[in-house]
Backbone as JSON, one array per atom type, in Angstrom:
{
  "sequence": "XXXXXXXXXXXXXXXXXXXXXXXXXXXXXXXXXXXXXXXXXXXXXXXXXXXXXXXXXXXXXXXXXXXXXXXXXXXXXXXXXXXXXXXXXXXXXXXXXXXXXXXXXXXXXXXXXXXXXXXXXXXXXXXXXXXXXXXXXXXXXXXXXXXXXXXXXXXXXXX",
  "N": [[105.7, 89.52, 90.48], [105.55, 92.79, 91.52], [106.58, 95.76, 90.04], [108.15, 98.65, 91.36], [107.12, 102.12, 91.1], [108.96, 104.7, 89.46], [110.57, 107.7, 90.73], [109.87, 109.99, 89.21], [107.47, 109.19, 87.95], [105.88, 108.69, 90.2], [105.68, 111.26, 91.32], [104.34, 112.5, 89.23], [101.9, 111.16, 89.31], [100.9, 112.11, 91.75], [100.63, 114.86, 91.14], [98.76, 114.61, 89.13], [96.53, 113.77, 90.53], [95.99, 116.1, 91.98], [95.39, 117.79, 89.83], [93.06, 116.59, 88.83], [91.38, 116.99, 91.03], [91.29, 119.81, 91.16], [89.95, 120.36, 88.81], [87.52, 119.34, 89.31], [86.87, 116.66, 88.87], [85.67, 113.33, 89.22], [87.08, 110.97, 89.03], [90.47, 109.85, 88.75], [92.0, 109.93, 85.8], [93.58, 108.37, 82.89], [94.24, 110.43, 81.07], [94.71, 112.63, 82.7], [97.15, 111.91, 83.86], [98.78, 111.69, 81.54], [98.73, 114.36, 80.68], [100.05, 115.69, 82.78], [102.55, 114.4, 82.72], [103.4, 115.22, 80.2], [103.62, 117.97, 80.61], [105.63, 118.12, 82.45], [109.11, 118.49, 83.5], [110.57, 116.3, 82.86], [111.78, 113.53, 80.83], [109.74, 112.94, 79.05], [108.52, 114.74, 77.2], [110.7, 115.18, 75.48], [111.08, 112.57, 74.47], [108.65, 112.27, 73.1], [108.83, 114.32, 71.21], [111.12, 113.51, 69.82], [110.13, 111.2, 68.69], [108.5, 112.14, 66.74], [106.1, 113.44, 67.35], [103.62, 115.94, 67.15], [103.84, 118.52, 69.12], [102.31, 120.79, 69.65], [99.77, 120.09, 68.73], [99.34, 117.91, 70.39], [99.24, 119.11, 72.93], [96.9, 120.62, 72.64], [95.03, 118.55, 72.16], [95.16, 117.14, 74.58], [94.13, 119.04, 76.36], [91.51, 119.29, 75.35], [90.57, 116.68, 75.81], [90.68, 116.59, 78.61], [88.79, 118.55, 79.21], [86.52, 117.29, 78.35], [85.95, 115.39, 80.26], [83.68, 114.17, 82.73], [82.29, 116.23, 85.3], [82.16, 116.23, 88.87], [79.63, 116.38, 91.44], [79.94, 118.82, 93.94], [81.4, 117.64, 96.87], [82.86, 117.52, 99.76], [83.64, 115.35, 101.32], [84.07, 113.23, 99.71], [86.45, 111.3, 98.1], [88.78, 111.49, 95.37], [89.08, 108.91, 93.07], [91.24, 106.46, 91.54], [90.63, 105.69, 88.15], [89.26, 102.79, 86.47], [90.4, 102.56, 83.94], [92.82, 103.96, 84.28], [94.13, 102.32, 86.12], [94.4, 100.02, 84.56], [96.09, 101.03, 82.55], [98.41, 101.61, 84.04], [99.07, 99.02, 84.85], [99.62, 97.86, 82.37], [101.8, 99.45, 81.68], [103.62, 98.61, 83.6], [104.0, 96.01, 82.71], [105.28, 96.5, 80.26], [107.63, 97.64, 81.26], [108.71, 95.47, 82.67], [109.21, 93.71, 80.55], [111.29, 95.06, 79.36], [113.17, 94.65, 81.18], [113.43, 96.47, 83.26], [114.03, 98.16, 86.38], [112.11, 99.6, 87.6], [108.85, 101.06, 87.09], [108.56, 103.46, 84.7], [107.82, 106.78, 83.33], [108.13, 106.6, 80.49], [107.31, 104.04, 79.9], [104.66, 104.2, 80.46], [103.82, 105.78, 78.34], [104.33, 104.02, 76.19], [102.52, 101.99, 76.86], [100.14, 103.41, 76.66], [99.99, 103.82, 73.93], [99.68, 101.26, 73.12], [97.25, 100.37, 73.93], [93.7, 100.76, 73.38], [91.57, 103.63, 73.43], [91.01, 106.75, 75.17], [93.67, 107.82, 75.86], [95.3, 106.64, 73.86], [94.05, 107.65, 71.53], [94.39, 110.43, 71.82], [97.21, 110.68, 71.73], [97.68, 109.53, 69.2], [96.33, 111.3, 67.46], [98.05, 113.41, 67.58], [100.12, 112.5, 66.15], [101.66, 110.43, 67.17], [103.24, 107.28, 67.11], [103.52, 103.84, 67.78], [105.84, 102.27, 66.88], [107.77, 104.32, 66.33], [107.95, 105.58, 68.81], [108.85, 103.44, 70.4], [111.37, 103.13, 69.26], [112.56, 105.58, 70.0], [112.53, 105.26, 72.79], [114.22, 103.03, 73.1], [116.57, 104.16, 72.08], [117.01, 106.14, 74.03], [117.44, 104.51, 76.23], [119.78, 103.19, 75.41], [121.54, 105.35, 75.29], [121.62, 106.05, 77.98], [122.79, 103.74, 79.03], [125.26, 103.9, 77.79], [126.3, 106.17, 78.99], [126.36, 105.49, 81.7], [127.78, 102.84, 82.38], [127.13, 99.39, 83.08], [128.86, 97.42, 83.46], [130.58, 95.04, 85.38], [133.0, 96.04, 87.73], [133.85, 98.37, 86.5], [133.93, 100.79, 87.87], [135.53, 100.17, 89.92], [138.7, 99.88, 91.66]],
  "CA": [[106.39, 90.55, 91.24], [105.17, 94.14, 91.11], [107.68, 96.71, 89.97], [107.81, 99.96, 91.94], [107.15, 103.23, 90.15], [110.11, 105.55, 89.73], [110.25, 108.97, 91.39], [109.2, 110.89, 88.26], [106.1, 108.73, 87.77], [105.17, 108.89, 91.47], [105.37, 112.69, 91.41], [103.33, 112.8, 88.21], [100.62, 110.66, 89.81], [100.44, 113.06, 92.77], [100.18, 116.08, 90.45], [97.55, 114.25, 88.39], [95.46, 113.78, 91.52], [95.68, 117.52, 92.23], [94.75, 118.32, 88.64], [91.69, 116.06, 88.81], [90.62, 117.66, 92.09], [91.07, 121.21, 90.77], [89.0, 120.4, 87.7], [86.24, 118.83, 89.77], [86.61, 115.33, 88.32], [85.45, 112.3, 90.23], [88.08, 109.92, 88.89], [91.79, 110.15, 88.2], [91.98, 109.25, 84.51], [94.87, 108.35, 82.18], [94.55, 111.7, 80.43], [95.32, 113.49, 83.73], [98.55, 111.51, 83.97], [99.48, 112.09, 80.32], [98.88, 115.82, 80.67], [101.09, 116.06, 83.75], [103.83, 113.92, 82.19], [103.77, 116.08, 79.07], [103.97, 119.3, 81.12], [106.76, 118.05, 83.4], [110.45, 118.73, 82.99], [111.24, 115.03, 82.63], [112.13, 113.17, 79.47], [108.58, 112.56, 78.25], [108.38, 115.67, 76.06], [111.81, 114.91, 74.56], [110.77, 111.31, 73.79], [107.56, 112.51, 72.16], [109.35, 115.14, 70.11], [112.03, 112.66, 69.05], [109.38, 110.2, 67.95], [107.74, 112.8, 65.68], [104.81, 113.94, 67.8], [103.39, 117.37, 67.04], [103.57, 118.89, 70.51], [101.22, 121.77, 69.71], [98.53, 119.33, 68.59], [99.2, 117.1, 71.6], [98.79, 120.0, 74.0], [95.5, 120.94, 72.36], [94.24, 117.33, 72.34], [95.1, 116.86, 76.02], [93.2, 120.0, 76.97], [90.16, 118.91, 74.93], [90.21, 115.44, 76.5], [90.42, 116.94, 80.0], [87.54, 119.31, 79.25], [85.4, 116.36, 78.09], [85.69, 114.51, 81.39], [82.55, 114.65, 83.54], [82.57, 116.86, 86.6], [81.36, 115.67, 89.97], [78.95, 117.32, 92.3], [80.8, 119.14, 95.08], [81.22, 116.85, 98.08], [84.19, 117.54, 100.36], [83.98, 114.1, 101.98], [84.3, 112.2, 98.7], [87.8, 111.34, 97.55], [88.96, 111.14, 93.97], [89.6, 107.55, 92.98], [91.8, 106.13, 90.22], [89.66, 105.0, 87.29], [89.63, 101.46, 85.98], [91.29, 102.77, 82.79], [94.15, 104.33, 84.78], [94.74, 101.12, 86.71], [94.8, 99.16, 83.43], [97.23, 101.66, 81.91], [99.58, 101.4, 84.9], [99.42, 97.59, 84.78], [100.26, 97.66, 81.07], [103.12, 100.1, 81.75], [104.47, 97.71, 84.38], [104.32, 94.89, 81.82], [106.31, 96.99, 79.34], [108.87, 97.81, 82.03], [109.23, 94.13, 82.95], [109.76, 93.19, 79.29], [112.55, 95.76, 79.12], [114.01, 94.32, 82.33], [113.63, 97.68, 84.06], [113.9, 97.95, 87.82], [110.94, 100.37, 88.05], [107.97, 101.53, 86.03], [108.88, 104.86, 84.43], [106.87, 107.42, 82.42], [108.24, 106.14, 79.1], [106.53, 102.81, 79.76], [103.27, 104.64, 80.42], [103.58, 106.2, 76.96], [104.24, 102.81, 75.37], [101.26, 101.32, 77.2], [99.04, 104.22, 76.12], [99.91, 103.59, 72.49], [99.36, 99.85, 72.9], [95.85, 100.16, 74.31], [92.76, 101.66, 72.74], [90.89, 104.5, 74.37], [91.33, 108.18, 75.1], [95.11, 108.12, 75.78], [95.77, 106.25, 72.53], [93.5, 108.57, 70.54], [95.04, 111.74, 72.0], [98.57, 110.56, 71.21], [97.63, 109.25, 67.76], [95.95, 112.53, 66.75], [99.23, 114.29, 67.56], [101.13, 111.9, 65.3], [102.46, 109.41, 67.85], [103.09, 105.9, 66.66], [104.25, 102.95, 68.68], [107.2, 101.94, 66.43], [108.68, 105.45, 66.5], [108.16, 105.78, 70.24], [109.72, 102.36, 70.87], [112.73, 103.45, 68.8], [113.05, 106.67, 70.85], [112.78, 104.7, 74.12], [115.45, 102.22, 73.01], [117.69, 105.09, 71.93], [117.28, 106.77, 75.33], [118.03, 103.46, 77.08], [121.16, 102.97, 74.95], [122.3, 106.53, 75.71], [121.82, 105.93, 79.43], [123.75, 102.66, 79.25], [126.57, 104.38, 77.35], [126.78, 107.14, 79.98], [126.54, 104.84, 83.0], [127.92, 101.41, 82.09], [126.82, 98.48, 84.18], [129.85, 96.35, 83.45], [131.18, 94.88, 86.7], [134.38, 96.45, 87.92], [134.17, 99.59, 85.77], [134.22, 101.86, 88.8], [136.39, 99.69, 91.03], [140.14, 100.04, 91.43]],
  "C": [[106.01, 91.93, 90.68], [106.4, 95.05, 91.13], [107.25, 98.01, 90.65], [107.76, 101.01, 90.83], [108.36, 104.09, 90.47], [109.64, 106.9, 90.28], [109.47, 109.9, 90.47], [107.73, 110.49, 88.08], [105.28, 108.92, 89.05], [104.77, 110.35, 91.64], [104.29, 113.09, 90.42], [101.95, 112.31, 88.66], [100.04, 111.59, 90.88], [99.9, 114.34, 92.12], [98.9, 115.82, 89.67], [96.34, 114.28, 89.31], [95.03, 115.22, 91.8], [94.96, 118.14, 91.05], [93.29, 117.86, 88.55], [90.82, 116.77, 89.84], [90.3, 119.1, 91.7], [90.05, 121.35, 89.66], [87.63, 119.84, 88.08], [85.88, 117.46, 89.2], [86.51, 114.3, 89.43], [86.55, 111.24, 90.21], [89.4, 110.48, 88.36], [91.92, 109.29, 86.95], [93.36, 109.25, 83.86], [95.23, 109.69, 81.54], [95.11, 112.72, 81.44], [96.81, 113.19, 83.81], [99.33, 111.92, 82.73], [99.72, 113.59, 80.27], [100.0, 116.26, 81.6], [102.46, 115.61, 83.25], [104.32, 114.81, 81.05], [104.25, 117.45, 79.57], [105.21, 119.29, 82.01], [108.09, 118.29, 82.7], [111.21, 117.45, 82.7], [111.47, 114.76, 81.15], [110.97, 112.84, 78.56], [108.44, 113.45, 77.01], [109.47, 115.42, 75.03], [111.56, 113.61, 73.78], [109.67, 111.51, 72.75], [108.03, 113.31, 70.96], [110.25, 114.3, 69.21], [111.29, 111.63, 68.21], [108.41, 110.81, 66.93], [106.38, 113.33, 66.08], [104.75, 115.45, 67.64], [102.96, 117.86, 68.42], [102.46, 119.93, 70.64], [99.87, 121.07, 69.62], [98.29, 118.5, 69.85], [98.68, 117.94, 72.75], [97.31, 120.34, 73.84], [94.61, 119.72, 72.62], [94.11, 116.95, 73.82], [94.09, 117.77, 76.7], [91.75, 119.67, 76.6], [89.68, 117.67, 75.67], [89.91, 115.72, 77.97], [89.09, 117.68, 80.15], [86.32, 118.41, 79.05], [85.08, 115.45, 79.27], [84.53, 115.06, 82.23], [83.01, 115.23, 84.87], [81.67, 116.23, 87.65], [80.64, 116.78, 90.72], [79.85, 117.59, 93.5], [80.43, 118.32, 96.32], [82.59, 116.72, 98.74], [84.59, 116.22, 101.03], [84.31, 112.98, 100.98], [85.68, 112.37, 98.07], [87.8, 110.98, 96.07], [89.62, 109.77, 93.93], [90.24, 107.33, 91.61], [90.75, 105.36, 89.42], [90.18, 103.62, 86.91], [90.62, 101.59, 84.81], [92.7, 103.14, 83.24], [94.85, 103.11, 85.36], [95.19, 100.15, 85.61], [96.04, 99.72, 82.73], [98.5, 101.44, 82.73], [100.03, 99.94, 84.9], [100.11, 97.28, 83.46], [101.65, 98.29, 81.04], [104.1, 99.22, 82.53], [104.9, 96.51, 83.53], [105.41, 95.3, 80.82], [107.66, 97.13, 80.06], [109.51, 96.45, 82.31], [109.84, 93.51, 81.7], [111.11, 93.81, 78.98], [113.55, 95.51, 80.25], [114.38, 95.55, 83.15], [113.44, 97.34, 85.54], [112.7, 98.69, 88.41], [110.11, 100.78, 86.84], [108.18, 103.04, 85.89], [107.86, 105.45, 83.45], [106.94, 106.93, 80.98], [107.45, 104.86, 78.87], [105.03, 103.11, 79.79], [102.91, 105.07, 79.0], [103.44, 104.99, 76.04], [102.93, 102.08, 75.61], [100.08, 102.09, 76.61], [98.88, 104.0, 74.62], [99.57, 102.14, 72.16], [97.88, 99.57, 73.13], [94.97, 101.12, 73.51], [92.09, 102.5, 73.81], [91.38, 105.92, 74.23], [92.83, 108.44, 75.03], [95.69, 107.79, 74.39], [95.32, 107.27, 71.49], [94.17, 109.94, 70.61], [96.45, 111.71, 71.4], [98.58, 110.36, 69.69], [97.27, 110.5, 66.96], [97.11, 113.51, 66.65], [100.38, 113.68, 66.75], [101.99, 110.85, 65.96], [102.19, 108.05, 67.23], [103.99, 105.03, 67.52], [105.66, 102.61, 68.17], [108.19, 103.08, 66.63], [108.97, 105.72, 67.97], [109.06, 104.69, 70.82], [111.16, 102.62, 70.47], [113.33, 104.54, 69.7], [113.36, 106.17, 72.26], [114.06, 103.88, 74.11], [116.68, 103.1, 72.88], [118.03, 105.75, 73.26], [117.89, 105.76, 76.29], [119.48, 103.22, 76.71], [122.05, 104.13, 75.35], [122.6, 106.45, 77.19], [122.86, 104.87, 79.73], [125.15, 103.11, 78.86], [127.16, 105.36, 78.37], [127.13, 106.48, 81.31], [126.63, 103.33, 82.79], [127.65, 100.56, 83.33], [127.79, 97.31, 84.23], [130.5, 96.25, 84.81], [132.64, 95.35, 86.7], [134.76, 97.74, 87.22], [134.6, 100.7, 86.74], [135.11, 101.41, 89.95], [137.85, 99.87, 90.66], [140.82, 98.72, 91.58]]
}
């Protein structure tokens, strides 16, 4: 069963596509998605900060990784396609979400997947000080906070 992506991740994927197009890239890569998630107002930056990531270094590493991507020759009829690496990252994020019994794939699972896999996303995050154990702890803490704020116990909101 495929989990749907949540609204924040869907919007980030759309913005990633625009970023890839504006930069003249042929493929939508994981680093496009990480850059957009990091720049967004969602909880990704807070999770990264809480897990000890140096955000200044991360911002610099993301920009360097984006600059290293190959540019395509201008061709208005050619669409930008998701790369094999991005599809693998999203599949791994879905696996993390399923393990956590989530109802949708959210950005925090993309971060966990990026730190679980090798490649550019892992390297960018690692250079900024990200580590999987600390990020997993921050994700669990955010999940526990959400559960405490919005209990799922049956009958809590009924009269």
